[in-house]
VEXDREN-514930 format. One record per residue (C-alpha): x negated, y negated, z negated; residue in three letters. Coordinates in steps of 0.02 Angstrom, whole numbers, padded with zeros to 5 digits, always signed. Each point is the difference from the previous one (the first is absolute). Layout:
VEXDREN-514930
XYZALA ...
end
This chain:
VEXDREN-514930
+01181-01198+01455MET -00099-00141-00075ASN -00101+00067-00146GLY -00018-00171-00080LEU +00186-00022-00021SER +00050+00177-00039SER +00051+00012-00184ASP -00022+00188-00003LYS -00190-00023-00003TYR -00005-00127-00141LEU -00008+00054-00179ARG +00164-00042-00087LYS +00024+00015-00188LEU +00185-00046+00005SER +00058+00178+00026PHE +00074+00043-00171ALA -00044+00184+00006ALA -00183-00027+00044GLN -00121+00037-00143THR -00186+00029+00019PHE -00097+00080-00141VAL -00188+00009+00030LEU -00102+00124-00099SER -00126-00129-00057CYS -00093-00008-00164PHE -00125-00131-00057LEU -00127+00046+00132ILE +00053+00157+00090SER +00139-00028+00126CYS +00022+00172+00075VAL +00101+00006+00159GLY +00170+00074-00041THR +00167+00013+00085ILE +00108-00141-00065GLU +00150+00031-00111ASP +00142-00014+00120LYS +00140+00042-00123ASN +00113-00152-00004PRO +00067-00053-00167GLU +00178+00044+00050ILE -00050+00185+00001THR -00069-00003-00178LYS +00097+00029-00159GLY +00164+00052+00078ALA +00101+00130-00095SER +00075+00147+00094THR +00121+00032-00141GLU +00107-00153+00036THR -00040-00053+00179LEU +00062+00088+00156PRO -00131+00029+00134ILE -00020-00147+00117THR -00105+00050+00150PHE +00007-00056+00182GLU -00089+00151+00071GLY -00127+00002+00140VAL -00052-00171+00065PHE -00122+00046+00136GLU -00108+00141+00068ALA -00161-00031+00094THR -00105+00129+00093ALA -00184-00011-00045ILE -00070+00157+00086ALA +00048+00152+00102ASP +00057+00093-00158THR +00038-00140-00125LYS +00136-00130-00028ILE +00009-00130-00139ASP +00173-00013-00078VAL +00043-00166-00086TYR +00139-00040-00124PHE +00035-00126-00135TYR -00004+00063-00180PRO +00160+00052-00085SER +00058-00085-00159ASN -00060+00150-00104ILE -00160-00012-00101GLU -00140+00087+00098PRO -00031+00131-00133LYS +00183+00051+00008ASN +00025+00010+00187VAL -00047+00124+00137THR +00017-00045+00183TYR +00063+00135+00119LEU -00063-00019+00179ILE +00085+00101+00135SER -00017+00015+00188TYR +00076+00110+00132ASP -00065+00177-00006GLY -00052-00010-00182LEU +00089+00129-00111GLN -00037-00081-00168ASN -00034-00186-00025PRO -00172-00061-00054ILE +00006-00048-00185SER -00107-00152-00042VAL -00011-00058-00183PRO +00028-00187-00016GLY -00159-00023-00101THR -00107+00056+00149THR +00059-00142+00113LEU -00051-00182-00001LYS +00081-00145+00091THR -00097-00084+00138ASN -00013-00186+00032HIS +00177+00002+00070LYS +00072+00085-00153GLY +00028+00164+00091LEU -00046+00174-00058LEU -00087+00112+00125LYS -00021+00187+00018TYR -00100+00082+00140THR +00083+00155+00070VAL -00130+00119+00073THR +00000+00165+00096GLY +00117-00061+00136LEU -00004+00049+00184ASN -00082-00106+00133ILE +00111-00109+00112ASN +00157+00046-00096THR +00147-00106-00062ASN +00046+00012-00183TYR +00148-00077-00090THR -00034-00043-00182PHE +00111-00032-00150SER -00046-00037-00180VAL +00100+00021-00160GLN -00039-00040-00182ALA +00031+00126-00140LYS +00000-00048-00185ASP -00047+00112-00147ILE +00180+00052-00026SER +00003+00075+00174GLY +00111-00132+00079SER -00047-00038+00181ILE +00033-00158+00101SER +00110+00007+00154THR -00088-00114+00123SER +00054+00027+00180ALA -00154-00089+00071ALA -00104+00096+00127VAL -00149-00048+00107TYR -00069+00090+00152THR -00182-00006+00050GLU -00109+00097+00121LYS -00175+00066-00034THR -00141-00050+00118PHE -00006+00094+00164GLU -00188+00025-00004ASN -00117+00082-00127ILE -00072-00120-00129THR -00124+00014-00141GLY +00059+00083-00159ASP -00051-00127-00132PHE +00070-00047-00171ALA -00069-00177-00001GLY -00096-00099-00129ILE -00028+00079-00171SER -00099-00126-00102ASN -00089-00166-00002VAL -00141-00020-00124ARG -00092-00150-00066ASN -00189+00005+00015LEU -00103-00013-00157ALA -00104-00153-00033GLY -00012-00157+00103GLU +00057+00089+00160ASP +00171+00022-00079GLY +00036-00185+00030ARG -00006+00010+00189THR +00023+00184+00042SER +00125+00143-00015LEU -00022+00185+00035ARG +00144+00077+00094VAL +00029+00189-00012GLU +00112+00124+00089TRP +00018+00189+00020PRO -00066+00069+00164ALA +00127+00022+00138ALA +00030+00179+00058ARG -00140+00068+00111ILE +00022+00150+00115GLU -00149-00018+00115GLY -00184-00038-00026ASN -00127-00134+00041THR -00037+00068+00174PHE +00177+00054+00044TYR +00124-00110-00092PRO +00183+00047+00000ASN +00130-00125+00059GLU +00062-00020-00180ILE -00172-00032-00076ASP -00043-00173-00070PRO -00112-00101+00114ASN +00005-00160-00101GLN +00086-00078-00148TYR +00074-00174+00007GLU -00008-00103-00159ILE +00098-00162-00016ILE -00008-00121-00146LEU +00114-00150-00015ILE -00009-00140-00127ASP +00146+00033-00116ALA +00001-00183-00054GLU +00050-00057+00174ASN +00077+00148+00093LEU +00118+00146-00032THR -00025+00179+00062PRO +00104-00045+00153ASN -00159-00080+00069ALA -00098+00163+00005PHE +00038+00024+00185ASP +00008-00181+00056ASP -00160-00041+00092ASP +00046-00184-00004PHE -00078-00008-00172PHE -00188+00015-00012GLY -00143-00045-00117GLU +00002-00037-00142PRO +00182+00049-00033ASN -00001+00162+00100ARG -00152+00113+00021LYS -00010+00155+00109LYS -00137+00133-00004PHE -00029+00162+00095TYR -00105+00141-00075VAL -00050+00172+00060ALA +00121+00144-00014GLY -00124+00094-00109SER +00012-00128-00142LYS +00119+00004-00148VAL -00048-00168-00077SER -00066-00169+00053HIS -00065-00153-00090GLN +00078-00164+00056ILE -00114-00149-00028ASN +00019-00187+00022GLY +00159-00016-00103LEU +00047-00145-00114SER -00024+00018-00190PRO +00155+00025-00105GLY +00112+00025+00153THR +00141+00124+00027LYS +00005+00101+00160TYR +00122+00121+00078TYR -00099+00146+00072VAL +00057+00131+00126ARG -00090+00143+00090VAL +00058+00092+00156ARG -00085+00132+00105THR -00030-00009+00188ILE +00001+00178+00063HIS -00100+00072+00145GLN +00154+00012+00109GLY +00028-00188-00011PHE -00180-00028+00054VAL +00028+00114+00150ASP +00176-00056+00050TYR +00023-00168-00083GLY +00006-00090+00167ALA +00178+00067+00011ASP +00104-00134-00087VAL +00123+00132-00058ASP -00135+00104-00084TYR -00002-00037-00186LYS -00115+00022-00151LYS +00063+00034-00176GLU +00074-00151-00090GLU +00006+00039-00186ASN +00060-00147-00104SER -00091+00034-00163ASN -00098-00144-00074TYR -00079-00052-00163ILE -00009-00170-00084LEU -00176-00028-00067ALA -00100-00146-00066GLN -00184-00047+00005THR -00085-00046-00162LEU -00002-00180-00056SER -00153-00109-00028ASP +00069-00041-00171ASP -00092+00085-00144ALA +00166+00014-00090SER +00041+00141+00120ASN -00140+00109-00068VAL +00069+00151-00090ASP -00116+00050-00141VAL -00002+00051-00182ASP -00130-00115-00075LEU -00004+00097-00164THR -00084+00153+00078THR -00181-00059-00008PHE -00104+00123-00100ASN -00185+00011-00047VAL -00078+00169-00042ASP -00175-00012-00074ILE -00098+00144+00076LEU -00173-00024-00073SER -00112-00129-00080LEU -00018-00089+00167ASN +00153+00046+00104SER +00188-00015+00000ALA +00144+00044+00116THR +00130-00133+00036LEU +00168+00055+00070ALA +00168-00079+00038TRP +00162+00034+00089GLU -00012-00062+00178GLY +00096-00152+00058ALA +00117+00006+00150GLU +00010-00150+00112GLY -00106-00118+00105PRO -00158+00013-00104LEU -00172-00015+00081VAL -00111+00082-00131GLU -00034+00029-00184TYR -00140-00079-00100ARG -00071+00054-00167VAL -00082-00136-00104TYR -00102+00043-00155TYR -00116-00089-00123ARG -00111+00054-00144ASN +00063-00115-00136MET -00168+00011-00090ASP -00077-00092+00149ASP +00111-00152-00025GLY +00080-00088+00147GLY +00176-00062+00028LEU +00144+00102-00069PRO +00122+00067+00128TRP +00128-00133-00046SER -00118-00131+00071SER -00092+00103+00132PHE +00159+00060+00086ARG +00036-00171+00076THR -00180-00041+00049SER -00068+00166+00062ARG -00092+00012+00165ASN +00104+00056+00149THR -00141+00121+00049VAL +00003+00167-00091CYS -00168+00089+00009ASP -00081+00036-00168GLY -00049-00152-00104GLU +00114-00150+00018ASP -00089-00139+00095GLY +00044-00131-00129THR +00017+00096-00162TYR -00125+00146+00007PRO +00059+00072-00166GLU +00150+00062+00098TRP -00011+00140+00128ARG +00127+00042+00135CYS +00036+00163+00091LYS +00110-00002+00156LYS +00114+00148+00040LEU +00111+00048+00145ASP +00187-00028-00025PHE +00027+00189+00006THR -00111+00034-00151GLU +00070+00012-00176THR -00155+00038-00103SER -00185-00033-00007THR -00153+00041-00106LYS -00117-00128-00075LEU -00172+00075-00037ALA -00104-00152-00043ASP +00067-00037-00174LEU -00099-00031-00159GLU +00018+00127-00143PRO +00107-00054-00147LEU +00034-00171+00078ALA +00170-00085+00008ASP +00066-00036+00175TYR +00139-00099+00077GLU +00071+00103+00146MET +00138-00060+00115ILE +00073+00071+00161THR +00074-00127+00121VAL +00117+00024+00149ILE -00057-00113+00143CYS +00126-00070+00123MET -00135-00085+00105THR -00180+00040+00043THR -00059-00141-00115GLY +00107+00064-00144CYS +00026-00174-00067GLU +00083-00014-00169TYR +00161-00061+00081SER -00002+00148+00120ASN -00032+00140-00123SER +00088+00102-00133ILE -00085+00067-00156GLU +00033+00166-00086TYR +00022-00013-00187GLU -00157+00049-00096ASN -00051+00037-00178GLN -00173-00081+00002SER -00122+00014-00082PRO -00045+00180+00043TYR -00145+00071-00101THR -00117+00112+00100ILE +00002+00141-00125PHE +00076+00161+00065PRO -00008+00086-00168GLY -00121+00133-00058ILE -00085+00097+00140ALA +00076+00163+00058ASN -00082+00155-00071PHE +00049+00180+00031SER -00076+00068-00162GLY -00080+00168-00035ILE -00019+00121+00144ASN -00059+00147-00105GLU -00091+00045-00161ILE -00156+00105+00007GLU -00052+00122-00138GLN -00162-00015-00101PRO -00151+00019+00114LYS -00158+00007-00106TYR -00055+00107-00146TYR -00061-00152-00095TRP +00170-00089+00014SER +00138+00128-00009VAL +00107-00130-00089ASP +00017-00103+00160GLU +00134-00003+00135VAL -00006-00104+00159TYR +00143-00105+00066LEU -00012-00016+00189LYS +00080-00163+00057ILE +00039-00092+00161ALA -00068-00174+00028SER +00120-00142-00044PRO +00071-00097+00147ASP -00091-00161-00035PHE +00086-00091+00143SER +00171+00027-00076SER -00023-00098-00161GLY -00108-00048-00146ALA -00090+00123-00113ILE -00124-00018-00143ASP -00026+00183-00040GLY +00074+00172-00030LEU +00060+00068-00166LEU +00004+00184-00047VAL +00149+00052-00104GLU +00002+00167-00091ALA +00174+00066-00032LYS +00052+00056-00173ALA -00039+00179-00055ARG +00053+00107-00146THR -00170+00079-00028ALA -00105-00055-00149ASP -00124-00094+00108ASP +00143-00104+00073GLY +00027-00133+00051PRO +00162-00011-00096VAL +00066-00141+00110ASN -00031-00054+00178ASN -00167-00088-00016THR -00099-00109+00120ILE -00179+00060-00021LEU -00089-00151+00074ASN +00113-00147-00041HIS -00103-00161+00011PRO +00076-00080-00154THR +00072+00144-00103ALA -00088+00140-00092GLY +00004+00185+00041ASN +00050+00104-00152PRO -00011+00167+00091SER -00143+00127+00017ASN -00004-00028+00188LEU -00110-00126+00088ASN -00030-00064+00175VAL -00174-00020+00072ASP -00038-00166+00083ASN +00049-00007+00184PHE +00014-00127+00140ASP +00182-00012+00053TYR -00050-00085+00164THR -00101+00148+00066SER +00005+00156-00111ASP +00118+00141+00043ASP -00024+00098-00162THR +00037-00047-00181ILE -00078+00109-00135THR +00101+00033-00159VAL -00095+00076-00146THR +00058+00082-00161GLY +00115+00135+00068VAL +00006+00172-00081GLN -00020+00155+00106THR +00071+00116-00132ASP +00174-00080-00003SER +00150+00071+00092ASP +00084-00171+00010GLU -00034-00101+00155GLN -00067-00177+00007TYR +00097-00123+00107CYS -00063-00165+00069PHE +00051-00145+00110SER -00107-00141+00069VAL +00078-00173+00009LEU -00056-00163+00084PRO +00001-00159-00102PHE -00037-00186+00008ILE -00037-00134-00127TYR +00146-00120+00006ASN -00046-00154-00102GLU -00102+00108-00116GLY +00132+00136-00019VAL -00026+00174+00073VAL +00142+00030+00125GLN +00018+00182+00053ILE +00089+00064+00154SER +00087+00169-00010ARG +00067-00009+00179ASP -00040+00165+00081GLY -00070+00073-00162GLU -00057+00180+00020VAL -00026+00115-00150THR -00107+00154+00023ARG -00046+00135-00126CYS -00138+00126-00031VAL -00035+00138-00125THR -00190-00008-00019PRO -00089+00166+00013THR -00179+00060+00018VAL -00004+00088+00167ALA -00158+00076+00070LEU -00034-00010+00187PRO +00117+00113+00099ASP -00044+00106+00151GLU +00022-00145+00121GLU -00102-00119-00106GLN -00146+00121-00019PHE -00036+00138+00127GLU -00160+00067-00077GLY -00169+00022+00082LEU -00031-00084+00166ASN -00071+00135+00112PHE -00055-00123+00134SER -00115-00094-00118THR -00058+00146-00106THR -00177+00048+00054ILE -00069+00177-00024PRO -00188+00031+00012ASP -00040+00186+00012THR -00187-00033+00010SER +00000-00056-00182THR +00161+00085-00056ASN +00068-00175-00035THR +00179-00063+00024ILE +00047-00186-00007SER +00184-00015-00040LEU +00106-00153+00044ASN +00181-00051-00032TRP +00105-00157+00009SER +00063-00092-00153ALA +00185+00036-00034PRO +00121-00126+00074GLU +00100-00004-00161GLY +00029+00083-00166GLY -00094-00006-00164ILE -00161+00096-00036TYR -00165-00039-00086ASP -00113+00139+00066LYS -00024+00127+00137PHE -00035+00183-00036ARG -00091+00104+00129ILE +00018+00189-00006PHE -00119+00122+00085ILE -00005+00191+00000ARG -00105+00134+00079ASP +00111+00086+00127SER -00133+00109+00079SER +00106+00152-00036GLY +00151-00075+00087GLY +00079-00070-00157GLU +00142-00125+00025THR -00008-00178-00068PHE +00154-00049-00101GLU +00015-00167-00093PHE +00117+00083-00122SER -00145+00114-00051ASP -00132-00135+00012ALA +00082-00119-00126VAL +00005+00136-00132ASN -00145-00043-00116PRO -00018+00183-00047LEU -00025+00057+00179ASN -00188+00021+00023THR +00013+00038+00185ASP +00002-00187+00034TYR -00122-00137-00043VAL +00077-00172-00032MET -00093-00164+00027VAL +00080-00162-00063GLU -00038-00168+00084VAL +00061-00173-00052PRO +00140-00107+00075TYR -00054-00083+00161GLY -00114+00141+00055THR +00039+00070+00173THR -00148+00117+00030SER -00103+00132-00083TYR -00145+00114+00052THR -00039+00177-00050PHE -00185+00032+00039SER -00104+00158+00018PHE +00140+00122-00029LEU -00043+00185-00004PRO +00035+00091+00160ASP +00183+00044+00019GLY +00172-00059+00049VAL +00079-00137-00105TYR +00176-00071-00006THR +00023-00175-00066ILE +00146-00117-00043GLY +00029-00166-00089VAL +00144-00069-00104LEU +00037-00170-00082PRO +00012+00018-00188TYR +00077-00110-00137TYR -00089+00040-00161SER +00118-00093-00114ASN +00137+00123+00043ASN -00120+00142+00048MET +00096+00011+00163GLU -00051+00040+00178TYR +00072-00068+00161ALA +00100+00123+00106PRO -00108+00133+00082TYR -00055-00033+00178ASN -00044+00124+00137SER -00165-00074+00057ASN -00116+00136-00066ILE -00169-00009+00081TYR -00101+00160+00035THR -00189-00017+00002PHE -00102+00148+00065ASP -00189-00017-00024THR -00023+00124+00146ASP -00138+00097-00088ASP 
end
C-alpha cells in the first residue's frame, strides 16, 4: 500500500458527521477528548421518532481480555438513549448511557468490553433503548477473538496538559494511569509494563488512522518510548499553536521476552486525546487584568498581588516610581522603558523594575518612601525583553500613597494599683509598644470612661488630648510613647467602690487634625485600693543577713524592701523571751501590751541594730506599717531569736 496515495491517512473535513471541539480558552488549551457526537444525534425527539439504529458495526480485539465494540449513533438524542451491548455467555446486556460515549474521527461510537477470556471468540450485538423503554431490533452481529497471549492491562491515555509559561508553546505533558503490575523490579511478571509507547501526530495533516503507520515520521508523526515506571512524560520540540492527536500504549514484559514471535501481541488500546500547544500570540493569554491589588503594609513597604495569567508568558515585571521624584509618567515610560529589568531603569532612573518568575502572583516592595505617591504597574511579559508590543499590563489605580494607616497598637495589658504612700491617688497603665513598622503614629491618648461617681468623669474623656482640654479630675503624667511601657494616671480615689476604666489609643496629626484609631481598642478597669505588702511581697527579717554579736549583746537586723504594696514605715518588735515566752505579732501590735518594745523606722530603711542588750533571750520581728490608715501588713513568720549566751 502506498502511503502517499492512501486517502485513509489524509485529514478529510468533508465527512458530514465529523465535528471537533477543542477545549481551548484564550491561553490554556488543555488536551481533551474531542466531541465526537455528530449533529444528527443531537436534538432528536424520542416522542415522535421511531428508533433508527444499525447495530454493531465492528469489534476489534485490543488485548487478551478486552475487545472494542464500534457502532454508529442512533437517531435518539444522547441524553435519551442507552445502548445495550450483548455477547454470548452474558446473562444481562451491558447498559451504556449515550452521554458517556463520543464519536471518533470516523463518526463511530466505541465501548471497550473488559473481563473477557484469553484466546476466546465472542459474538457481539448492540441495541439502542430510548427513555420510553422501546428497544431497537438490529440483527447485526460481529464476532471477534481475544488475543491468544497475555498482554498488559492498561487503560490508555488519561490527560494531556499544557505547560505553564513559555514552555507551553512547544511542549505538552502526557499523563496516564499505571498499567497493572503483579511482579517487582527484580522479578517482573509477564503482564508488568516494561515500557510505554507515546505517539503524537499532527492533527492538521493526519487523522488517527496514521498512529500505526510508520511511513509517516517527523514532524507529522512522533514516537517516544519511556520507562514502565513512569506515568507521565513531557514532549518537547512541538510547534506553537498546533493540534496533536496523542495516544499511549504499554509494552508488557512478555512482549520483551517473546516479541520475536510474530504472532505474539502487545495491547492495542485505541484511546487518544486531541490537544493543542499554546500559541505565540499574546491574545491567547487567559488573564483577568482587573485583579491587580496593592496593600500598603508599612511606611516603606507594600504587597502587590494579582491573579496569575495562563498562557505562553515568560515572566512578570513590576515597575514603580515615586512621583515626588519626577520622571516620565507611565503613559510615556511604558513605550520607552529599558528591556533590562534589574532595579533602576537604565534610561529613566526614577523608575525601578523588579522581575518575577511566571509562577509568582505577588511580591513585596520594601524600599518605598513614607507618605509618597507611587505609580505601580505589573506587566505580563511574552518575551525576555518584555517590549511594549510583547507585554500586557494589569489595570492599576495609581497613584498609591505609602500610608498604611495608623500603627497597630494592642492597648493596655493590665492596670496596677497605687504603689507609694505619697501618691495613693495614682494607678499605672501597663502598655505594649506600638508596632511602628505597621503605620504612622504621633502619640498615644488615654481615655477615661464615664463614671457615675461625683469625681467623674461624667463622659468619656481623653485626658491628654493635644488640642482639647481635660475637664475631669484625672490627669496623665508625661510619658514617651516610643519607649515607655507604663502610663501614670493621677487623681483616682481609693475610697470609692466604683471602678475606673481606661483605654489607650494611637493617633496621628492629619493635616492638623487629630485622627484617632480605635482598631483593636482594649478597655481595662480597676478599683483603686490601698493595699499593704502581702506575705509574698514582704517575708520579714532576712536571717541570712542578720548578724548577731554575743560578745557585745548586739544584733544587726536586715530585711528586704517589699516588692509591692503601700507603707510609709517599718515597725520592729522585740520581747524578752528568756522564760520561754512565745512571740506573736497579734500581741505585739497591741499598744497596751508592755511585753513588747516597738521601734519605728522610716520608709526606705532595711536594717536596724539593737546594741548592748541585757543578757537574755530575745525574739524579734518586723512589719511594714501605713500610718495614714494605722494599718499593718499581714503578719509574717520570720521571727528571729537572739540568745546572748550569758
